[in-house]
OpenMM code with the backbone's topology and positions (N, CA, C; nanometers):
from openmm import Vec3, app, unit

residues = "MET PHE GLY LEU ILE LEU GLU TRP GLU GLU LEU MET ASN TYR TRP ALA THR THR GLU ARG GLU TRP LEU TYR TYR ALA GLY ILE LYS ASP GLY LEU SER ILE TRP LYS HIS LEU LEU SER ASP VAL PRO GLY".split()
positions = [
    Vec3(-0.7565, 1.5250, -1.7158),
    Vec3(-0.8090, 1.3886, -1.7063),
    Vec3(-0.7524, 1.2997, -1.8166),
    Vec3(-0.7488, 1.3556, -1.9389),
    Vec3(-0.6975, 1.2765, -2.0506),
    Vec3(-0.5504, 1.2406, -2.0308),
    Vec3(-0.4719, 1.3348, -1.9745),
    Vec3(-0.3309, 1.3075, -1.9469),
    Vec3(-0.3138, 1.1945, -1.8471),
    Vec3(-0.4032, 1.1890, -1.7494),
    Vec3(-0.3978, 1.0819, -1.6496),
    Vec3(-0.4241, 0.9458, -1.7139),
    Vec3(-0.5198, 0.9436, -1.8057),
    Vec3(-0.5506, 0.8188, -1.8774),
    Vec3(-0.4303, 0.7750, -1.9604),
    Vec3(-0.3644, 0.8705, -2.0268),
    Vec3(-0.2466, 0.8368, -2.1064),
    Vec3(-0.1335, 0.7829, -2.0188),
    Vec3(-0.1134, 0.8444, -1.9032),
    Vec3(-0.0099, 0.7957, -1.8114),
    Vec3(-0.0421, 0.6541, -1.7646),
    Vec3(-0.1688, 0.6277, -1.7329),
    Vec3(-0.2108, 0.4956, -1.6868),
    Vec3(-0.1877, 0.3923, -1.7971),
    Vec3(-0.2234, 0.4287, -1.9219),
    Vec3(-0.2059, 0.3377, -2.0342),
    Vec3(-0.0577, 0.3076, -2.0574),
    Vec3(0.0257, 0.4098, -2.0444),
    Vec3(0.1697, 0.3909, -2.0610),
    Vec3(0.2251, 0.2966, -1.9541),
    Vec3(0.1800, 0.3133, -1.8313),
    Vec3(0.2240, 0.2272, -1.7225),
    Vec3(0.1812, 0.0827, -1.7462),
    Vec3(0.0570, 0.0624, -1.7899),
    Vec3(0.0078, -0.0736, -1.8158),
    Vec3(0.0864, -0.1383, -1.9301),
    Vec3(0.1183, -0.0614, -2.0339),
    Vec3(0.1976, -0.1146, -2.1443),
    Vec3(0.3364, -0.1550, -2.0962),
    Vec3(0.3946, -0.0731, -2.0078),
    Vec3(0.5266, -0.1052, -1.9535),
    Vec3(0.5224, -0.2374, -1.8777),
    Vec3(0.4204, -0.2554, -1.7921),
    Vec3(0.4110, -0.3790, -1.7146),
    Vec3(0.3858, -0.4993, -1.8036),
    Vec3(0.3020, -0.4833, -1.9061),
    Vec3(0.2739, -0.5937, -1.9977),
    Vec3(0.4012, -0.6351, -2.0717),
    Vec3(0.4805, -0.5355, -2.1147),
    Vec3(0.6060, -0.5654, -2.1847),
    Vec3(0.7040, -0.6345, -2.0921),
    Vec3(0.7163, -0.5851, -1.9700),
    Vec3(0.8071, -0.6456, -1.8724),
    Vec3(0.7665, -0.7895, -1.8427),
    Vec3(0.6359, -0.8111, -1.8272),
    Vec3(0.5871, -0.9460, -1.7986),
    Vec3(0.6156, -1.0400, -1.9146),
    Vec3(0.5958, -0.9924, -2.0375),
    Vec3(0.6226, -1.0754, -2.1556),
    Vec3(0.7699, -1.1121, -2.1626),
    Vec3(0.8580, -1.0144, -2.1370),
    Vec3(1.0014, -1.0429, -2.1394),
    Vec3(1.0378, -1.1455, -2.0333),
    Vec3(0.9816, -1.1324, -1.9148),
    Vec3(1.0101, -1.2264, -1.8071),
    Vec3(0.9650, -1.3668, -1.8456),
    Vec3(0.8459, -1.3775, -1.9024),
    Vec3(0.7945, -1.5078, -1.9443),
    Vec3(0.8797, -1.5661, -2.0568),
    Vec3(0.9257, -1.4812, -2.1477),
    Vec3(1.0108, -1.5250, -2.2582),
    Vec3(1.1418, -1.5841, -2.2053),
    Vec3(1.2077, -1.5106, -2.1153),
    Vec3(1.3345, -1.5593, -2.0605),
    Vec3(1.3142, -1.6815, -1.9723),
    Vec3(1.2044, -1.6864, -1.8984),
    Vec3(1.1753, -1.8048, -1.8182),
    Vec3(1.1538, -1.9246, -1.9089),
    Vec3(1.0889, -1.9041, -2.0227),
    Vec3(1.0666, -2.0118, -2.1192),
    Vec3(1.1964, -2.0630, -2.1779),
    Vec3(1.2881, -1.9715, -2.2086),
    Vec3(1.4191, -2.0127, -2.2612),
    Vec3(1.4932, -2.0940, -2.1562),
    Vec3(1.4914, -2.0462, -2.0322),
    Vec3(1.5611, -2.1161, -1.9238),
    Vec3(1.5044, -2.2562, -1.9050),
    Vec3(1.3709, -2.2680, -1.9021),
    Vec3(1.3077, -2.3993, -1.8875),
    Vec3(1.3375, -2.4884, -2.0075),
    Vec3(1.3339, -2.4302, -2.1267),
    Vec3(1.3617, -2.5081, -2.2482),
    Vec3(1.5029, -2.5631, -2.2475),
    Vec3(1.5993, -2.4830, -2.2070),
    Vec3(1.7376, -2.5309, -2.2007),
    Vec3(1.7535, -2.6394, -2.0950),
    Vec3(1.6838, -2.6235, -1.9838),
    Vec3(1.6900, -2.7237, -1.8777),
    Vec3(1.6348, -2.8575, -1.9264),
    Vec3(1.5212, -2.8527, -1.9946),
    Vec3(1.4607, -2.9758, -2.0489),
    Vec3(1.5533, -3.0376, -2.1531),
    Vec3(1.6117, -2.9550, -2.2406),
    Vec3(1.7016, -3.0032, -2.3448),
    Vec3(1.8230, -3.0741, -2.2840),
    Vec3(1.8829, -3.0136, -2.1807),
    Vec3(1.9972, -3.0763, -2.1138),
    Vec3(1.9571, -3.2094, -2.0514),
    Vec3(1.8396, -3.2134, -1.9922),
    Vec3(1.7899, -3.3367, -1.9301),
    Vec3(1.7719, -3.4455, -2.0360),
    Vec3(1.7146, -3.4102, -2.1485),
    Vec3(1.6933, -3.5080, -2.2559),
    Vec3(1.8263, -3.5579, -2.3104),
    Vec3(1.9216, -3.4663, -2.3286),
    Vec3(2.0511, -3.5067, -2.3837),
    Vec3(2.1266, -3.5958, -2.2845),
    Vec3(2.1080, -3.5745, -2.1568),
    Vec3(2.1798, -3.6551, -2.0594),
    Vec3(2.1240, -3.7983, -2.0549),
    Vec3(2.0006, -3.8179, -2.1024),
    Vec3(1.9402, -3.9506, -2.1039),
    Vec3(1.9715, -4.0295, -2.2302),
    Vec3(2.0351, -3.9654, -2.3284),
    Vec3(2.0648, -4.0331, -2.4545),
    Vec3(2.1889, -4.1187, -2.4339),
    Vec3(2.1780, -4.2493, -2.4633),
    Vec3(2.2976, -4.3346, -2.4504),
    Vec3(2.3998, -4.2966, -2.5570),
    Vec3(2.5239, -4.2916, -2.5181),
    Vec3(2.6122, -4.2448, -2.6189),
    Vec3(2.7493, -4.2937, -2.6187),
] * unit.nanometer
topology = app.Topology()
chain = topology.addChain("A")
for resn in residues:
    res = topology.addResidue(resn, chain)
    for name in ("N", "CA", "C"):
        topology.addAtom(name, app.Element.getBySymbol(name[0]), res)
């Protein structure tokens, strides 16, 4: 039973890490998109 709990905890940690990485990269992508948009509006 204890081994099953450890396996479940390991799986949940894996998903949490994967989700965090996905959100991190999505944030970078959105940030770069916003930055490009702002720079394109600057008269120059």
